[in-house]
C-alpha positions, 0 to 999 in steps of 0.5 A, a space after each residue: 546406542 549406535 552412532 552415525 559415522 563415516 569410515 576412514 576414506 569416506 567411502 562408507 557412511 553408517 547410520 546407526 542412529 536417526 537420519 532426519 531429512 529436512 523439508 527442501 532437502 534432495 536425495 540424488 540417486 544416480 542411474 543404476 544405483 540400487 536401494 537395498 532394503 526399501 519396500 517395493 511396490 506389489 507386482 502388477 500384471 501386464 495389461 491384457 487390454 485389447 482396445 487401448 492404444 496405451 497398452 504398450 506404454 503401460 506395459 513398458 512402464 511396468 517392465 522399467 519399474 521391475 527392472 529398476 527393482 522398484 516393483 516386485 518382478 513376475 
């Protein structure tokens, strides 16, 4: 059975067993951090709407999600 441990120096923690995150706990992810191996949202095509004033904001949000690696890129 795999075990959880922190390598000498503390720069790398290995979770080989279970990791339980209790209610009320928080996970702080710093800007620019990558979450490799987590599922990503399906790609959403940019809006082609021509009458909505929020089109630019919606498309900007899509681009930010894709740039952060949270959504599959085009």
